C-alpha positions as CSV (number, residue, x, y, z in Angstrom):
1,X,0.0,0.0,0.0
2,X,1.3,3.5,-0.8
3,X,2.6,5.7,2.0
4,X,0.1,8.3,3.3
5,X,0.2,12.0,2.6
6,X,1.2,11.5,-1.1
7,X,3.6,9.3,-3.1
8,X,6.2,7.1,-1.6
9,X,8.9,9.2,-3.1
10,X,7.7,12.2,-1.0
11,X,7.6,10.4,2.3
12,X,10.7,8.6,3.7
13,X,10.7,5.3,1.7
14,X,13.6,4.1,3.7
15,X,11.6,4.1,6.9
16,X,8.0,3.2,6.0
17,X,7.2,-0.3,4.7
18,X,3.4,-0.2,4.8
19,X,1.0,1.8,6.7
20,X,-2.8,2.0,6.6
21,X,-4.3,5.5,6.9
22,X,-7.9,6.2,5.9
23,X,-8.9,8.7,8.5
24,X,-10.2,12.2,8.0
25,X,-7.1,13.7,9.5
26,X,-5.2,12.9,6.4
27,X,-7.6,14.8,4.2
28,X,-7.2,17.9,6.3
29,X,-3.4,18.0,5.6
30,X,-3.1,16.4,2.2
31,X,-3.0,19.8,0.5
32,X,0.3,20.6,2.2
33,X,1.9,17.5,0.7
34,X,1.1,18.7,-2.8
35,X,3.7,21.3,-2.5
36,X,6.5,19.0,-1.4
37,X,7.4,16.8,1.6
38,X,6.5,18.1,5.0
39,X,7.6,17.1,8.5
40,X,5.4,17.0,11.6
41,X,6.3,20.5,12.7
42,X,5.4,21.9,9.3
43,X,1.8,20.7,9.3
44,X,-0.5,23.5,10.4
45,X,-3.8,23.8,12.1
46,X,-3.8,20.4,13.8
47,X,-5.8,20.2,17.1
48,X,-4.4,18.0,19.9
49,X,-7.8,16.4,20.3
50,X,-7.9,15.3,16.7
51,X,-4.4,13.9,16.9
52,X,-5.2,12.0,20.0
53,X,-8.3,10.5,18.5
54,X,-6.4,9.5,15.3
55,X,-3.7,7.8,17.4
56,X,-6.3,5.9,19.4
57,X,-8.0,4.7,16.3
58,X,-4.8,3.5,14.7
59,X,-3.9,1.5,17.9
60,X,-7.3,-0.1,18.1
61,X,-7.2,-1.2,14.5
62,X,-3.7,-2.6,15.1
63,X,-5.0,-4.8,17.9
64,X,-7.8,-6.1,15.8
65,X,-5.9,-6.8,12.6
66,X,-4.9,-10.5,11.7
67,X,-1.2,-11.5,11.8
68,X,-1.2,-11.8,8.0
69,X,-1.8,-8.0,7.7
70,X,1.3,-7.2,9.7
71,X,3.2,-4.0,8.8
72,X,6.9,-3.3,9.2
73,X,9.1,-0.3,10.0
74,X,12.5,-0.1,8.3
75,X,15.4,1.1,10.4
76,X,18.5,2.2,8.4
77,X,21.3,-0.2,9.0
78,X,19.3,-3.0,10.6
79,X,16.4,-5.4,10.1
80,X,12.9,-4.3,9.8
81,X,10.8,-4.0,12.9
82,X,7.3,-5.5,13.0
83,X,4.6,-3.0,14.0
84,X,2.9,-4.8,16.9
85,X,1.3,-3.6,20.0
86,X,3.9,-5.3,22.2
87,X,6.5,-2.9,21.0
88,X,4.4,0.3,21.4
89,X,4.1,2.6,24.3
90,X,2.0,5.7,25.1
91,X,4.2,8.4,26.7
92,X,2.7,11.6,28.3
93,X,3.5,14.7,26.4
94,X,3.4,17.0,29.5
95,X,4.6,16.6,33.0
96,X,1.4,17.4,34.9
97,X,-1.2,15.3,33.2
98,X,-1.5,12.2,31.0
99,X,-4.4,13.5,28.8
100,X,-2.1,14.2,25.9
101,X,0.0,11.1,25.1
102,X,2.1,10.1,22.1
103,X,2.5,6.6,20.6
104,X,6.1,5.5,20.2
105,X,7.7,2.4,18.8
106,X,10.2,0.6,21.1
107,X,13.4,-1.1,19.9
108,X,12.9,-4.9,20.4
109,X,16.6,-5.2,21.2
110,X,16.6,-2.4,23.8
111,X,13.3,-1.6,25.5
112,X,14.7,1.8,26.7
113,X,15.2,3.1,23.1
114,X,12.5,4.7,21.0
115,X,12.8,4.1,17.2
116,X,9.8,6.1,15.9
117,X,6.8,8.2,16.8
118,X,3.3,8.0,15.3
119,X,2.0,11.4,14.1
120,X,-0.5,12.5,11.6
121,X,-1.3,9.0,10.4
122,X,2.2,7.7,9.9
123,X,5.3,6.5,11.7
124,X,8.2,8.9,11.7
125,X,11.9,8.2,12.4
126,X,13.2,10.2,15.3
127,X,15.5,12.1,13.0
128,X,12.6,13.1,10.8
129,X,10.4,14.1,13.7
130,X,12.7,17.0,14.5
131,X,13.2,18.2,10.9
132,X,11.6,21.1,9.0
133,X,11.3,22.3,5.4
134,X,10.4,25.8,6.4
135,X,13.3,28.1,5.6
136,X,12.1,30.6,8.1
137,X,12.8,28.2,10.9
138,X,16.4,29.1,11.6
139,X,18.1,30.1,14.9
140,X,16.4,30.4,18.3
141,X,12.6,30.4,18.1
142,X,10.1,30.3,21.0
143,X,8.0,27.2,21.3
144,X,4.4,28.1,20.8
145,X,2.4,25.8,18.5
146,X,1.4,22.3,19.5
147,X,3.6,20.7,16.9
148,X,6.6,22.6,18.4
149,X,5.7,21.1,21.8
150,X,6.0,17.7,20.2
151,X,9.5,18.6,18.8
152,X,10.5,19.8,22.3
153,X,9.3,16.5,23.8
154,X,11.3,14.5,21.2
155,X,14.4,16.5,21.9
156,X,14.1,16.4,25.6
157,X,12.6,13.0,26.5
158,X,13.6,10.8,23.6
159,X,16.9,12.1,22.1
160,X,18.5,13.3,25.4
161,X,16.7,11.1,27.8
162,X,17.2,7.8,25.9
163,X,19.4,8.1,22.8
164,X,22.2,10.5,23.8
165,X,22.3,10.3,27.5
166,X,25.7,9.3,28.8
167,X,26.1,6.3,31.0
168,X,27.7,8.5,33.7
169,X,24.8,10.9,33.7
170,X,22.3,10.2,36.5
171,X,20.0,13.2,35.6
172,X,17.0,12.4,33.3
173,X,15.0,15.2,31.7
174,X,11.4,14.6,32.5
175,X,8.6,15.9,30.2
176,X,8.2,19.7,30.4
177,X,5.1,21.5,31.6
178,X,2.5,22.5,29.1
179,X,3.2,26.2,29.7
180,X,7.0,25.8,30.0
181,X,8.8,28.7,28.4
182,X,11.2,27.2,25.9
183,X,13.2,28.0,22.8
184,X,14.4,25.6,20.1
185,X,17.6,26.3,18.2
186,X,16.8,25.4,14.5
187,X,19.9,24.9,12.3
188,X,20.1,23.6,8.7
189,X,16.5,22.3,8.7
190,X,16.8,20.5,12.1
191,X,16.0,21.1,15.7
192,X,19.6,21.2,17.0
193,X,19.2,22.3,20.6
194,X,16.8,23.9,23.1
195,X,16.7,25.6,26.5
196,X,13.9,26.3,29.0
197,X,13.4,29.2,31.5
198,X,11.8,29.6,34.9
199,X,10.5,33.1,35.0
200,X,11.0,35.4,37.9
201,X,7.9,35.1,40.1
202,X,6.9,31.7,38.8
203,X,6.3,28.9,41.2
204,X,9.2,26.6,41.9
205,X,7.0,23.5,42.0
206,X,3.4,22.4,42.6
207,X,4.0,21.5,46.2
208,X,4.8,24.8,47.8
209,X,4.1,28.6,47.4
210,X,7.8,29.5,46.8
211,X,8.5,31.5,43.7
212,X,11.8,32.1,41.8
213,X,13.5,35.4,42.9
214,X,15.3,35.8,39.6
215,X,15.0,34.4,36.0
216,X,16.6,31.0,35.9
217,X,18.0,29.0,32.9
218,X,16.5,25.6,33.8
219,X,17.5,23.1,31.2
220,X,19.9,23.3,28.2
221,X,20.6,20.6,25.7
222,X,22.6,20.4,22.4
223,X,22.3,17.4,20.2
224,X,25.6,15.4,19.8
225,X,26.1,16.1,16.1
226,X,25.7,19.9,16.7
227,X,28.1,20.3,19.5
228,X,31.3,22.4,19.4
229,X,29.6,24.9,17.1
230,X,29.0,27.6,19.7
231,X,25.2,26.8,20.1
232,X,25.6,26.7,23.9
233,X,27.2,30.1,24.1
234,X,24.5,31.6,21.7
235,X,21.7,30.2,23.9
236,X,23.4,31.5,27.1
237,X,23.8,34.9,25.5
238,X,20.2,34.9,24.3
239,X,19.0,34.1,27.8
240,X,21.0,36.9,29.4
241,X,19.8,39.4,26.7
242,X,16.2,38.5,27.4
243,X,16.6,39.8,31.0
244,X,19.1,42.6,30.4
245,X,17.3,44.9,32.8
246,X,17.7,42.3,35.7
247,X,20.5,42.7,38.1
248,X,20.9,39.0,38.4
249,X,20.1,35.9,36.3
250,X,20.6,32.3,37.3
251,X,21.5,28.8,36.1
252,X,19.7,26.0,37.8
253,X,21.8,23.9,40.1
254,X,23.6,21.5,39.6
255,X,25.5,22.7,36.6
256,X,27.3,20.1,34.6
257,X,31.0,20.2,33.8
258,X,30.3,20.8,30.1
259,X,28.0,23.7,30.9
260,X,30.6,25.3,33.2
261,X,33.0,25.2,30.3
262,X,30.4,27.0,28.2
263,X,29.9,29.5,31.0
264,X,33.6,30.2,31.2
265,X,34.0,30.9,27.5
266,X,30.9,33.0,27.5
267,X,32.0,35.1,30.6
268,X,35.4,35.6,29.1
269,X,33.8,36.9,25.9
270,X,31.2,39.0,27.8
271,X,32.9,40.2,31.0
272,X,29.9,42.6,31.6
273,X,27.9,39.5,32.5
274,X,30.3,38.2,35.1
275,X,28.6,39.9,38.1
276,X,25.1,39.0,36.9
277,X,25.3,35.2,36.3
278,X,24.7,32.9,39.4
279,X,24.3,29.2,40.0
280,X,21.1,29.0,42.1
281,X,19.0,26.6,44.0
282,X,15.3,27.3,44.1
283,X,14.0,29.8,44.8
284,X,17.3,31.6,44.4
285,X,17.6,33.7,47.6
286,X,21.1,35.2,48.4
287,X,21.9,32.2,50.5
288,X,21.0,29.9,47.6
289,X,23.2,31.3,44.9
290,X,26.9,31.3,44.0
291,X,28.5,33.6,41.4
292,X,29.5,31.5,38.5
293,X,32.6,33.6,37.5
294,X,33.9,33.6,41.1
295,X,33.4,29.9,41.4
296,X,35.3,29.3,38.1
297,X,38.2,31.5,39.3
298,X,38.3,29.7,42.7
299,X,38.4,26.2,41.1
300,X,41.1,27.3,38.7
301,X,43.2,28.6,41.6
302,X,42.8,25.3,43.5
303,X,43.8,23.4,40.4
304,X,46.9,25.4,40.0
305,X,47.9,24.9,43.6
306,X,47.2,21.2,43.4
307,X,49.3,20.9,40.2
308,X,52.2,22.8,41.9
309,X,52.0,20.4,44.8
310,X,51.9,17.4,42.5
311,X,55.0,18.6,40.7
312,X,56.9,19.1,43.9
313,X,56.0,15.6,45.1
314,X,57.1,14.1,41.9
315,X,60.4,16.0,42.1
316,X,61.0,14.6,45.5
317,X,60.0,11.1,44.5
318,X,62.4,11.2,41.5
319,X,65.4,12.1,43.7
320,X,67.9,9.1,44.0
321,X,67.7,7.3,47.2
322,X,70.8,7.7,49.5
323,X,72.2,4.9,51.6
324,X,73.0,5.3,55.2
325,X,76.7,5.2,54.3
326,X,76.2,8.0,51.9
327,X,74.4,10.2,54.4
328,X,77.1,9.6,56.9
329,X,79.8,10.5,54.4
330,X,78.1,13.8,53.7
331,X,77.8,14.5,57.4
332,X,81.5,13.9,57.7
333,X,82.0,17.1,55.9
334,X,80.1,19.0,58.6
335,X,81.4,17.2,61.7
336,X,85.2,17.4,62.2
337,X,86.9,14.0,62.0
338,X,89.3,13.5,65.0
339,X,91.7,12.0,62.4
340,X,92.0,15.2,60.6
341,X,94.1,18.1,61.8
342,X,92.3,21.2,63.1
343,X,93.2,23.2,60.0
344,X,91.8,20.6,57.6
345,X,88.5,20.5,59.5
346,X,87.7,24.2,59.2
347,X,86.5,24.1,55.6
348,X,84.9,21.3,53.7
349,X,86.7,20.0,50.7
350,X,85.5,20.8,47.2
351,X,84.0,17.4,46.6
352,X,82.0,17.8,49.8
353,X,80.3,21.0,48.7
354,X,77.2,18.9,48.0
355,X,76.7,18.2,51.7
356,X,73.2,19.8,51.8
357,X,71.5,17.0,53.7
358,X,67.9,16.9,52.5
359,X,67.0,14.3,55.1
360,X,69.0,14.9,58.4
361,X,68.8,12.0,60.8
362,X,68.8,14.1,63.9
363,X,67.9,17.6,65.0
364,X,71.4,18.1,66.4
365,X,73.0,17.3,63.1
366,X,70.6,19.5,61.3
367,X,71.6,22.4,63.5
368,X,75.2,21.8,62.8
369,X,74.4,21.8,59.1
370,X,72.6,25.2,59.3
371,X,75.5,26.8,61.2
372,X,78.3,25.5,58.9
373,X,76.8,25.4,55.5
374,X,75.2,28.4,53.7
375,X,72.9,27.4,50.8
376,X,73.1,29.4,47.6
377,X,70.6,32.2,47.2
378,X,67.2,31.1,45.9
379,X,67.3,27.6,47.3
380,X,64.4,26.6,49.5
381,X,64.3,24.5,52.6
382,X,62.7,21.1,52.0
383,X,60.8,19.0,54.4
384,X,61.7,15.5,55.2
385,X,60.0,12.6,53.5
386,X,56.9,11.6,55.3
387,X,56.2,15.0,56.7
388,X,53.8,17.1,54.6
389,X,54.8,20.7,53.8
390,X,52.8,23.4,55.6
391,X,51.4,24.9,52.4
392,X,51.0,21.6,50.5
393,X,47.6,21.0,48.8
394,X,46.4,17.4,48.5
395,X,46.8,15.9,45.1
396,X,43.1,15.2,44.9
397,X,40.3,17.5,46.0
398,X,36.6,17.4,45.7
399,X,35.3,19.8,43.1
400,X,32.4,22.1,44.2
401,X,29.1,20.9,42.7
């Protein structure tokens, strides 16, 4: 059967094997396909209730169809996946309620991975669900339409939460609120990144009456293939410019290491923002915020001290070990030998000029060393092995969260 919304050439032949679609919703948007291929975000005037009913109807028909009428979804680089109810899930679009839910196809080899999403009478690859053919979609754009909310959900919950979430990350982005203020960064026909904001005066959560005391950059995400292109800095700059009249703006705590690197580059480029940007815990009172630039400078200072301490420790560890006999021979240049004449004992011989004992065995001998030997200018007193220097910084320290 031909793919919906037009000819198979117009609609992802590599992904769609066979899909039935005879519902009125298709007729409402078919005219858009006559002008070329569209993606979900490009389809206009679709009501959430109509989309919900259409998805429910498809799922009910799927449950009733005989095994001989099975349909398949083609995944690039792997075997086709059978479209069966066991591999489908309904996910809530918004955080607060489950009224609006989206139907997704789960990877049979990994139940935590979403392969496709069902929208407007067809299955869409995740890559296609966040694309656009509208040339006006470029740069940062505020999320407003229902279709844009779906793109935000795919970016946040599916791509970040499932597909690109690092194994070391224990933070999972939950679905956003229906009224969440968000901007999507569109680049080269794709949704490349997004960020969300908690406005000043908005409630921190639904369980208390506390409100944010300053605007807060709540979540930020850049897709893996769009990283290292400056998108993070552009979003941070856009956020700061939105609230240029505010004395302080915040970033929600905790801030990741990658985000701190973005903040450092941004604040070095825009020093006027250094006193304004704070890492905050809700609601952001003065006791719940730390200046980002000050924290960066403090951690860099600690790193330099730790590096200096490590270098001194390695230098001491690399010094050749001295035998007891060698140490005694060096001390012989400081303590007169009764076998030598008094004149010979007044000055050490040239080959004993190295008798700066770094590890004196006794306090008495060390005192003799200090009275008879004068180190060259610029040399520093060293501590004995096993005794830490007074100003030494541990090799490892716990970074501030």
